[in-house]
ROSEDREN-518196 format. One line per 10 residues: number of its first residue (from 1); their letters; for each residue z, y, x of C-alpha. Coordinates in steps of 0.1 Angstrom, whole numbers, plus 5000, padded with zeros to 4 digits. Last residue first. Layout:
<pts>
NUM> A> Z Y X  ...
</pts>
This chain:
<pts>
366> XXXXXXXXXX> 4839 5044 4716  4869 5060 4732  4862 5097 4738  4831 5102 4718  4843 5079 4690  4875 5098 4687  4857 5131 4686  4832 5119 4660  4797 5133 4659  4783 5098 4665
356> XXXXXXXXXX> 4771 5097 4701  4740 5116 4691  4762 5146 4682  4783 5146 4713  4753 5141 4737  4736 5169 4718  4766 5192 4723  4768 5184 4761  4730 5191 4765  4732 5224 4745
346> XXXXXXXXXX> 4762 5236 4765  4743 5229 4798  4712 5248 4784  4734 5277 4773  4749 5279 4808  4714 5281 4823  4703 5307 4797  4712 5338 4817  4691 5326 4847  4660 5326 4824
336> XXXXXXXXXX> 4645 5291 4818  4629 5260 4833  4614 5272 4866  4647 5281 4882  4665 5254 4863  4671 5233 4894  4684 5198 4887  4711 5183 4909  4722 5147 4914  4757 5142 4927
326> XXXXXXXXXX> 4770 5109 4939  4801 5089 4947  4828 5095 4920  4803 5106 4894  4782 5138 4890  4752 5151 4870  4744 5186 4883  4729 5216 4866  4715 5242 4890  4712 5280 4891
316> XXXXXXXXXX> 4747 5284 4907  4765 5251 4904  4768 5240 4867  4785 5207 4859  4775 5176 4838  4802 5149 4840  4809 5112 4844  4776 5095 4852  4763 5059 4854  4772 5049 4818
306> XXXXXXXXXX> 4752 5079 4804  4720 5064 4817  4698 5088 4838  4661 5084 4829  4633 5102 4847  4606 5120 4826  4614 5155 4836  4651 5148 4829  4658 5120 4804  4695 5118 4796
296> XXXXXXXXXX> 4707 5084 4785  4721 5059 4759  4718 5074 4724  4689 5096 4735  4688 5131 4750  4656 5147 4764  4651 5175 4789  4615 5186 4792  4594 5206 4816  4558 5193 4815
286> XXXXXXXXXX> 4541 5208 4845  4522 5241 4843  4547 5266 4858  4559 5242 4885  4523 5234 4894  4513 5271 4897  4544 5277 4919  4534 5249 4942  4497 5259 4942  4506 5295 4951
276> XXXXXXXXXX> 4529 5285 4979  4504 5258 4992  4475 5283 4993  4476 5288 5031  4482 5252 5039  4454 5238 5017  4430 5266 5025  4436 5264 5063  4434 5226 5062  4399 5228 5045
266> XXXXXXXXXX> 4388 5256 5068  4399 5236 5099  4381 5205 5087  4349 5226 5081  4353 5241 5116  4356 5207 5132  4327 5193 5113  4305 5222 5126  4294 5250 5103  4269 5247 5074
256> XXXXXXXXXX> 4257 5271 5081  4253 5283 5117  4271 5302 5144  4305 5302 5127  4330 5320 5151  4340 5347 5126  4347 5320 5100  4376 5307 5123  4373 5276 5145  4370 5292 5180
246> XXXXXXXXXX> 4403 5277 5191  4423 5310 5193  4402 5326 5166  4413 5299 5141  4450 5304 5150  4453 5341 5144  4421 5346 5122  4423 5317 5097  4460 5310 5099  4469 5347 5093
236> XXXXXXXXXX> 4442 5350 5066  4455 5320 5047  4491 5332 5050  4481 5366 5035  4462 5350 5007  4491 5326 5000  4517 5354 5000  4497 5375 4975  4492 5345 4953  4529 5336 4954
226> XXXXXXXXXX> 4538 5372 4945  4514 5371 4915  4527 5337 4903  4563 5350 4906  4555 5381 4886  4540 5360 4858  4572 5339 4854  4565 5312 4829  4588 5293 4806  4571 5268 4783
216> XXXXXXXXXX> 4602 5247 4781  4609 5218 4759  4644 5206 4748  4641 5171 4734  4661 5152 4708  4658 5114 4705  4669 5089 4679  4639 5095 4657  4621 5126 4671  4638 5160 4672
206> XXXXXXXXXX> 4620 5189 4691  4639 5219 4704  4621 5249 4718  4626 5271 4749  4604 5301 4757  4630 5315 4783  4619 5350 4774  4630 5345 4738  4665 5340 4751  4682 5309 4739
196> XXXXXXXXXX> 4706 5304 4710  4735 5279 4708  4755 5282 4677  4789 5275 4692  4815 5255 4673  4809 5224 4694  4809 5244 4727  4842 5262 4718  4857 5228 4708  4853 5217 4744
186> XXXXXXXXXX> 4838 5182 4746  4861 5154 4757  4845 5124 4775  4829 5094 4760  4792 5104 4765  4799 5114 4802  4813 5081 4812  4851 5077 4813  4867 5072 4847  4890 5102 4846
176> XXXXXXXXXX> 4904 5096 4811  4936 5078 4820  4944 5105 4845  4946 5131 4817  4919 5158 4813  4930 5192 4800  4901 5212 4788  4896 5249 4794  4858 5248 4802  4866 5253 4839
166> XXXXXXXXXX> 4885 5221 4838  4923 5216 4840  4931 5183 4856  4961 5163 4846  4992 5151 4865  5006 5117 4874  5011 5127 4911  4993 5096 4925  4966 5096 4897  4962 5134 4901
156> XXXXXXXXXX> 4956 5131 4938  4930 5104 4933  4913 5126 4907  4910 5154 4933  4897 5130 4959  4869 5119 4936  4860 5155 4928  4861 5163 4965  4838 5134 4972  4813 5145 4945
146> XXXXXXXXXX> 4815 5181 4956  4807 5175 4993  4815 5208 5011  4852 5200 5013  4887 5214 5005  4923 5202 4999  4955 5214 4984  4949 5251 4978  4979 5266 4959  4976 5284 4926
136> XXXXXXXXXX> 5005 5304 4912  5014 5309 4876  5036 5278 4875  5025 5257 4905  4988 5248 4898  4975 5228 4927  4940 5239 4937  4912 5215 4948  4885 5233 4967  4847 5234 4970
126> XXXXXXXXXX> 4832 5251 5000  4798 5267 4997  4781 5276 5030  4754 5303 5029  4727 5304 5056  4716 5329 5081  4686 5339 5102  4664 5313 5120  4688 5305 5149  4717 5305 5124
116> XXXXXXXXXX> 4743 5330 5113  4770 5319 5089  4776 5332 5054  4806 5325 5033  4813 5308 4999  4842 5300 4978  4849 5272 4952  4873 5261 4925  4886 5230 4910  4918 5226 4890
106> XXXXXXXXXX> 4951 5207 4894  4981 5202 4872  5019 5208 4871  5026 5208 4908  5063 5213 4917  5071 5176 4911  5051 5165 4941  5075 5184 4965  5061 5212 4987  5061 5217 5024
96> XXXXXXXXXX> 5046 5245 5045  5036 5254 5081  5039 5221 5099  5024 5223 5134  4995 5199 5142  4972 5229 5149  4979 5240 5113  4997 5215 5091  5004 5215 5054  5029 5189 5040
86> XXXXXXXXXX> 5030 5175 5004  5061 5156 4993  5068 5124 4974  5091 5110 5001  5072 5077 5003  5038 5090 4991  5036 5116 5018  5006 5137 5009  4992 5153 5041  4971 5184 5043
76> XXXXXXXXXX> 4955 5193 5076  4942 5224 5093  4924 5226 5126  4925 5261 5141  4895 5265 5163  4888 5289 5192  4912 5275 5218  4905 5238 5214  4868 5242 5208  4865 5262 5240
66> XXXXXXXXXX> 4884 5236 5260  4862 5208 5246  4831 5228 5254  4843 5234 5290  4852 5198 5298  4816 5188 5304  4811 5216 5329  4844 5210 5346  4835 5173 5351  4801 5183 5363
56> XXXXXXXXXX> 4815 5207 5389  4839 5181 5401  4810 5156 5405  4788 5181 5423  4817 5188 5448  4822 5151 5453  4785 5144 5459  4784 5172 5485  4813 5157 5503  4798 5122 5500
46> XXXXXXXXXX> 4765 5132 5515  4780 5136 5550  4788 5099 5551  4752 5090 5545  4742 5078 5511  4720 5049 5499  4709 5051 5463  4710 5024 5437  4747 5027 5429  4744 5064 5426
36> XXXXXXXXXX> 4715 5062 5401  4734 5037 5380  4765 5059 5381  4745 5091 5372  4730 5073 5342  4764 5061 5331  4779 5096 5336  4752 5111 5314  4756 5085 5287  4793 5091 5286
26> XXXXXXXXXX> 4788 5128 5283  4763 5125 5255  4786 5102 5236  4816 5125 5241  4797 5156 5230  4782 5139 5199  4817 5126 5189  4831 5161 5194  4804 5176 5172  4810 5150 5145
16> XXXXXXXXXX> 4847 5158 5145  4838 5195 5143  4824 5190 5108  4857 5175 5095  4877 5203 5112  4855 5229 5095  4859 5213 5061  4897 5213 5062  4914 5180 5069  4928 5154 5044
6> XXXXXX> 4955 5128 5046  4970 5105 5020  5002 5088 5029  5021 5055 5026  4991 5035 5012  5000 5000 5000
</pts>
């Protein structure tokens, strides 16, 4: 039986991989040097030079570990199941302790920050499990993998015998954690809501036997125009910047039809150059449908059985089906207006409820 549960902050978790890569590369380097050394004949005067180089290499390889040690503050949360207390550590020094009984429930939250990269910058989203202690919220654990964090949050609740408070205002007891999506609670506010979509989203509902479908004819004219302009510019850049370099551009055609090489380059130029426009055009014209049946959600023609998924959440402009091990995201960027994304989620949940029997007890325990 487990005596404790241990989690690290997301930066420490990522740095573990960095340290493993460093150690593996260092071991490989030393093995190669050892093999070369064993196969080489040295004179006595060479050993001094070899020793100096060896010391330099040891210092060189130790430098990244030293920098990581002084610039990072690894944080750790430990749930002691024997004493029923939670301990927070920073650089292996305990900074706070709290008994299990102080926490009434947990909830999920997130925060983001931007990091600079070689090609610009990227946004890192960190998901957190918060312990609700009266009116105060205390961060328990964090991670960048939502499915794993969700599973860990439920694991904490089962050990502490406390519920989860969802963003929809529901209280989920530990006995309900493993229910599939069609047997979970639906917020009454969603059930009572008359869901209406913006006219600009061009969404329509079609009912057919035991299936209801939300169809989208959403089109963004400005996006098509921008994609066309980008494609034309990209095509010209490839044609005259790269084409002129290898004498393959139109300006180097000496006859018509041109050579095979010039024709192939023209074809690749048009395909690559107009890829942004063709991608946007495809997304605008493809059949965009979300269907709900008695047993599954059909998203753009692919079926996702209710029994395999536990919740439907919204992350930015995406809706995500989640369970204890996986998260499948669906971008609604080409499906509807940004303001309608929440309405689409509510519509899906409400249709699941109605098709499951329109009975709260049946939905939860059927």
